[in-house]
LOROTOR-827927 format. One record per residue (C-alpha): residue in three letters; x, y, z. Coordinates in pm, whole numbers. Example, Ala and Ser with C-alpha at 12.3 -4.5 7.8 and 13.67 -1.06 7.14 Angstrom:
% residues 2
- type | c1 | c2 | c3
- ALA | 1230 | -450 | 780
- SER | 1367 | -106 | 714
This chain:
% residues 338
- type | c1 | c2 | c3
- MET | -2957 | 148 | -7583
- LYS | -2719 | -139 | -7668
- GLU | -2889 | -444 | -7817
- ARG | -2890 | -748 | -7592
- ASN | -2664 | -1030 | -7704
- GLN | -2912 | -1318 | -7714
- GLY | -2633 | -1562 | -7792
- ILE | -2522 | -1525 | -7429
- ASP | -2874 | -1614 | -7313
- TYR | -2864 | -1932 | -7521
- LEU | -2517 | -2004 | -7384
- ARG | -2642 | -1977 | -7024
- LEU | -2928 | -2219 | -7087
- THR | -2710 | -2465 | -7279
- CYS | -2440 | -2461 | -7010
- MET | -2696 | -2519 | -6736
- MET | -2831 | -2823 | -6919
- MET | -2470 | -2942 | -6948
- VAL | -2424 | -2901 | -6572
- VAL | -2736 | -3109 | -6505
- SER | -2601 | -3372 | -6746
- MET | -2272 | -3391 | -6554
- HIS | -2466 | -3431 | -6231
- TYR | -2677 | -3707 | -6384
- PHE | -2372 | -3911 | -6480
- GLY | -2183 | -3814 | -6163
- TRP | -2431 | -3790 | -5875
- GLY | -2654 | -4042 | -6052
- GLY | -2364 | -4286 | -6029
- VAL | -2349 | -4395 | -6394
- ILE | -1976 | -4329 | -6434
- ASN | -1870 | -4463 | -6095
- SER | -2076 | -4782 | -6072
- SER | -1936 | -5127 | -6151
- GLU | -2286 | -5221 | -6268
- THR | -2273 | -4978 | -6560
- SER | -2243 | -5149 | -6898
- LYS | -1938 | -5071 | -7111
- LEU | -2151 | -4900 | -7374
- ASN | -2330 | -4679 | -7120
- PHE | -1997 | -4597 | -6954
- ILE | -1849 | -4484 | -7288
- ILE | -2159 | -4277 | -7370
- ALA | -2172 | -4119 | -7021
- SER | -1799 | -4044 | -7017
- GLY | -1809 | -3893 | -7366
- ILE | -2103 | -3666 | -7292
- SER | -1948 | -3560 | -6959
- VAL | -1622 | -3460 | -7130
- PHE | -1803 | -3234 | -7378
- CYS | -2002 | -3080 | -7090
- ARG | -1694 | -2990 | -6883
- VAL | -1682 | -2640 | -7035
- ALA | -2012 | -2536 | -6875
- VAL | -1882 | -2423 | -6534
- ASN | -1597 | -2223 | -6688
- CYS | -1837 | -2056 | -6932
- PHE | -2061 | -1920 | -6654
- ILE | -1762 | -1734 | -6509
- LEU | -1642 | -1627 | -6854
- ILE | -1984 | -1469 | -6911
- THR | -1953 | -1272 | -6586
- GLY | -1607 | -1151 | -6689
- TYR | -1725 | -1070 | -7040
- PHE | -1964 | -812 | -6894
- ILE | -1716 | -644 | -6659
- SER | -1779 | -275 | -6713
- GLU | -1492 | -40 | -6787
- ASP | -1536 | 216 | -6515
- ASN | -1262 | 434 | -6370
- SER | -1486 | 613 | -6119
- GLU | -1468 | 566 | -5743
- ILE | -1619 | 235 | -5632
- GLN | -1922 | 279 | -5409
- MET | -2042 | 7 | -5171
- LYS | -2367 | -30 | -5364
- LYS | -2172 | -157 | -5666
- ILE | -2094 | -463 | -5458
- THR | -2405 | -495 | -5243
- ILE | -2669 | -462 | -5520
- PRO | -2558 | -762 | -5733
- ILE | -2476 | -969 | -5423
- LYS | -2816 | -896 | -5269
- LYS | -2989 | -995 | -5592
- HIS | -2816 | -1334 | -5607
- TYR | -2800 | -1400 | -5232
- LYS | -3178 | -1362 | -5192
- LYS | -3231 | -1636 | -5449
- ILE | -2959 | -1859 | -5301
- TRP | -3101 | -1820 | -4949
- PHE | -3459 | -1884 | -5062
- TYR | -3380 | -2211 | -5239
- SER | -3151 | -2327 | -4960
- VAL | -3421 | -2280 | -4695
- PHE | -3713 | -2386 | -4916
- ILE | -3560 | -2717 | -5028
- PHE | -3443 | -2803 | -4675
- ALA | -3784 | -2721 | -4523
- SER | -3972 | -2910 | -4797
- ALA | -3750 | -3216 | -4758
- CYS | -3800 | -3217 | -4379
- LEU | -4178 | -3197 | -4418
- ILE | -4168 | -3498 | -4651
- ASP | -3920 | -3695 | -4439
- LYS | -3875 | -3578 | -4078
- SER | -3559 | -3788 | -4040
- LEU | -3380 | -3539 | -4268
- PHE | -3406 | -3265 | -4006
- SER | -3101 | -3178 | -3798
- VAL | -2980 | -2867 | -3620
- LYS | -2667 | -2866 | -3837
- GLY | -2882 | -2897 | -4150
- LEU | -3099 | -2606 | -4035
- ILE | -2797 | -2384 | -3967
- ASN | -2645 | -2478 | -4304
- SER | -2969 | -2399 | -4485
- ILE | -2995 | -2046 | -4341
- THR | -2624 | -1977 | -4401
- PRO | -2579 | -2119 | -4752
- ILE | -2263 | -1927 | -4839
- MET | -2088 | -1963 | -4505
- SER | -2166 | -2337 | -4499
- ASN | -2076 | -2377 | -4866
- GLN | -2402 | -2546 | -4969
- TRP | -2303 | -2493 | -5332
- TRP | -1928 | -2449 | -5391
- PHE | -1989 | -2257 | -5711
- MET | -2219 | -2002 | -5546
- THR | -1970 | -1943 | -5264
- VAL | -1697 | -1866 | -5515
- PHE | -1937 | -1666 | -5732
- ILE | -2033 | -1434 | -5444
- PHE | -1662 | -1376 | -5384
- LEU | -1618 | -1290 | -5754
- LEU | -1902 | -1037 | -5728
- CYS | -1711 | -872 | -5441
- ILE | -1392 | -826 | -5643
- LYS | -1553 | -768 | -5984
- PRO | -1577 | -383 | -5957
- PHE | -1214 | -361 | -5842
- LEU | -1100 | -587 | -6125
- GLY | -1296 | -370 | -6366
- LYS | -1114 | -61 | -6247
- LEU | -778 | -236 | -6273
- LEU | -841 | -388 | -6616
- PHE | -966 | -53 | -6747
- GLN | -614 | 85 | -6696
- LEU | -436 | -194 | -6884
- SER | -326 | -190 | -7245
- GLU | -383 | -502 | -7459
- LYS | -21 | -602 | -7408
- GLU | -46 | -563 | -7029
- LEU | -371 | -764 | -7023
- LYS | -200 | -1047 | -7213
- ILE | 92 | -1045 | -6967
- LEU | -149 | -1058 | -6672
- LEU | -339 | -1351 | -6824
- LEU | -18 | -1541 | -6903
- SER | 116 | -1482 | -6551
- ILE | -194 | -1620 | -6379
- ALA | -225 | -1897 | -6639
- PHE | 113 | -2036 | -6534
- PHE | -3 | -2099 | -6177
- ASP | -357 | -2197 | -6269
- ILE | -359 | -2407 | -6586
- ILE | 3 | -2487 | -6678
- GLN | 84 | -2638 | -6340
- SER | -241 | -2835 | -6352
- THR | -92 | -3053 | -6627
- LEU | 97 | -3229 | -6349
- GLY | -231 | -3301 | -6168
- HIS | -207 | -3017 | -5918
- ASN | -78 | -2664 | -5885
- GLY | 82 | -2450 | -5619
- PHE | -257 | -2374 | -5465
- SER | -377 | -2738 | -5457
- GLU | -665 | -2647 | -5688
- ARG | -852 | -2859 | -5938
- GLY | -1032 | -2569 | -6095
- THR | -1294 | -2519 | -5825
- GLY | -1116 | -2254 | -5619
- VAL | -1062 | -1881 | -5614
- LEU | -746 | -1883 | -5827
- HIS | -903 | -2051 | -6128
- CYS | -1234 | -1868 | -6104
- THR | -1058 | -1531 | -6083
- PHE | -852 | -1627 | -6388
- MET | -1171 | -1720 | -6576
- LEU | -1323 | -1386 | -6477
- ILE | -1028 | -1194 | -6625
- LEU | -1021 | -1427 | -6926
- GLY | -1389 | -1348 | -6991
- TYR | -1297 | -980 | -7000
- GLY | -1014 | -1072 | -7239
- ILE | -1253 | -1249 | -7477
- HIS | -1445 | -922 | -7500
- HIS | -1139 | -703 | -7560
- LEU | -855 | -909 | -7708
- PRO | -874 | -1001 | -8079
- CYS | -649 | -1304 | -8019
- LEU | -920 | -1463 | -7802
- LYS | -1197 | -1417 | -8058
- MET | -1286 | -1703 | -8293
- LYS | -1520 | -1738 | -8588
- GLY | -1799 | -1993 | -8570
- LYS | -1649 | -2288 | -8763
- LYS | -1305 | -2242 | -8611
- ALA | -1458 | -2222 | -8262
- ILE | -1659 | -2541 | -8320
- PHE | -1349 | -2726 | -8440
- ILE | -1134 | -2611 | -8145
- TYR | -1410 | -2693 | -7894
- GLY | -1466 | -3040 | -8039
- SER | -1100 | -3133 | -8087
- SER | -997 | -3000 | -7742
- CYS | -1268 | -3199 | -7564
- LEU | -1191 | -3510 | -7768
- LEU | -819 | -3485 | -7692
- ALA | -890 | -3424 | -7322
- GLY | -1106 | -3736 | -7318
- ILE | -838 | -3947 | -7485
- ILE | -572 | -3826 | -7241
- ALA | -808 | -3890 | -6948
- PHE | -857 | -4248 | -7070
- GLY | -479 | -4287 | -7086
- GLU | -438 | -4144 | -6736
- LYS | -678 | -4398 | -6589
- ALA | -593 | -4699 | -6806
- LEU | -215 | -4664 | -6826
- VAL | -109 | -4460 | -6523
- HIS | -400 | -4584 | -6306
- SER | -469 | -4229 | -6189
- LYS | -777 | -4196 | -5968
- ASP | -861 | -3852 | -6111
- ALA | -799 | -3736 | -6466
- ALA | -611 | -3404 | -6450
- SER | -692 | -3346 | -6818
- LEU | -1060 | -3306 | -6720
- TYR | -1013 | -3059 | -6433
- TYR | -1182 | -2725 | -6495
- ASN | -835 | -2567 | -6504
- SER | -696 | -2820 | -6751
- PRO | -541 | -2631 | -7048
- LEU | -757 | -2827 | -7293
- ILE | -1080 | -2765 | -7100
- VAL | -998 | -2392 | -7069
- LEU | -928 | -2374 | -7444
- ALA | -1252 | -2562 | -7516
- SER | -1441 | -2320 | -7287
- ILE | -1308 | -2016 | -7476
- ALA | -1406 | -2178 | -7807
- PHE | -1751 | -2281 | -7681
- MET | -1832 | -1928 | -7570
- ASN | -1713 | -1794 | -7906
- ILE | -1955 | -2026 | -8086
- PHE | -2249 | -1846 | -7924
- LEU | -2090 | -1504 | -7976
- SER | -2026 | -1573 | -8347
- TYR | -2373 | -1676 | -8454
- LYS | -2653 | -1420 | -8432
- LEU | -2908 | -1629 | -8247
- LYS | -3257 | -1485 | -8219
- GLY | -3546 | -1556 | -7987
- VAL | -3694 | -1327 | -7725
- TRP | -3788 | -1630 | -7513
- ALA | -3421 | -1698 | -7436
- SER | -3380 | -1350 | -7288
- LYS | -3699 | -1388 | -7085
- ILE | -3591 | -1709 | -6916
- SER | -3222 | -1619 | -6882
- SER | -3263 | -1472 | -6533
- HIS | -3432 | -1793 | -6413
- VAL | -3159 | -2034 | -6525
- LEU | -2973 | -2016 | -6192
- ALA | -3269 | -2182 | -6019
- ILE | -3204 | -2501 | -6219
- TYR | -2861 | -2531 | -6058
- LEU | -2979 | -2437 | -5708
- ILE | -3246 | -2708 | -5718
- ASN | -3044 | -2970 | -5905
- ASP | -2728 | -2948 | -5694
- HIS | -2872 | -2886 | -5349
- PRO | -2704 | -3126 | -5101
- ILE | -3033 | -3300 | -5019
- VAL | -3124 | -3342 | -5386
- ARG | -2771 | -3460 | -5458
- GLU | -2785 | -3724 | -5184
- TYR | -3143 | -3853 | -5209
- VAL | -3325 | -3754 | -5528
- TRP | -3093 | -3909 | -5786
- GLU | -3106 | -4252 | -5624
- LYS | -3441 | -4274 | -5445
- ILE | -3671 | -4071 | -5671
- LEU | -3512 | -4071 | -6015
- CYS | -3376 | -4426 | -5965
- CYS | -3070 | -4374 | -6183
- ASN | -2929 | -4707 | -6064
- ASN | -3202 | -4886 | -6260
- PHE | -3050 | -4757 | -6584
- TYR | -2680 | -4835 | -6536
- ASN | -2709 | -5140 | -6757
- SER | -3015 | -5036 | -6956
- ASN | -3062 | -4947 | -7323
- PHE | -3291 | -4668 | -7201
- MET | -3020 | -4479 | -7011
- ILE | -2999 | -4209 | -7280
- ILE | -3376 | -4155 | -7268
- HIS | -3366 | -4138 | -6887
- TRP | -3077 | -3887 | -6902
- ILE | -3266 | -3663 | -7149
- PHE | -3581 | -3688 | -6935
- CYS | -3394 | -3585 | -6617
- VAL | -3223 | -3289 | -6788
- ILE | -3551 | -3161 | -6933
- MET | -3732 | -3221 | -6603
- PHE | -3485 | -3018 | -6396
- THR | -3474 | -2744 | -6662
- VAL | -3853 | -2706 | -6678
- LEU | -3890 | -2740 | -6299
- GLY | -3622 | -2480 | -6224
- ILE | -3736 | -2220 | -6478
- GLY | -4107 | -2279 | -6417
- PHE | -4083 | -2261 | -6038
- ASP | -3858 | -1955 | -6044
- CYS | -4095 | -1776 | -6284
- LEU | -4382 | -1852 | -6047
- ILE | -4192 | -1716 | -5745
- SER | -4101 | -1400 | -5941
- LYS | -4467 | -1339 | -6032
- ILE | -4575 | -1389 | -5671
- ASN | -4310 | -1138 | -5557
- LYS | -4431 | -882 | -5812
- LEU | -4792 | -923 | -5698
- VAL | -4689 | -880 | -5333
- ARG | -4497 | -560 | -5419
- LEU | -4793 | -421 | -5617
- LYS | -5035 | -489 | -5333
- GLY | -4784 | -349 | -5084
């Protein structure tokens, strides 16, 4: 039996905490508010830049574990992983909506109810909608990639890269994507496979740290220039499909692959990490919790913003993992009694 790569488990947890951090500074309003002090704006912007790799890394991980299988693809290869993830997505969609409506009846609406019971069709979480699509094509990609030589894989990656990341340097590409669509996520999926199989995409620890840090720093500097000099509303250098962010994502994943991290606890909680995102980025949480419950606006101009940010990240991490562990134990007990 192949030994589990615990570095990937640490990577999942770290990336999820990065995602929560981006939501804190984004949905919490720190970066977008005129009330935010200059110091807090610089801190929030800097942290957000270095966290941009997180979303890409989740897809890279999925691609990294694409199995090389040339056998005929059966329907269960698609339905089993989708069922596993969809059950969790559906549960949290319905549970959070129902809980919110019980607390505040004004939150109930027929549209909200329909959206909650059809989380993928209604795109409750953009990432999960795209991720389910990736699970559909993953076995077929695996069969295709299995047939390719290293040279052919490089050509495929370069071909897609032109439309996905090279065009994005102009602020948009031929598919009007900013790194949150099918084109970029499919590219990341194949790139994850490439990290596993192409020596040119592998990096040693110190080199990976340097490339990750310098790429994020450069992306941040360019983003500042875009907004300050060109007065661009959005910074193309910080899109998920920005060349610098993609390079930083490859390097960041290699950091965790390079160092032999140990700790059984990381493997035990790895399967529960998704719950952090499903709770943290649910539309109702996004719209009401950050402002009304966590009161992020009280810290825009406060010296305690960093402490509040750390508290919120830890809170969502513990809440997501703890609650999901509890639900898993209840499910096991129900199955045993059944």
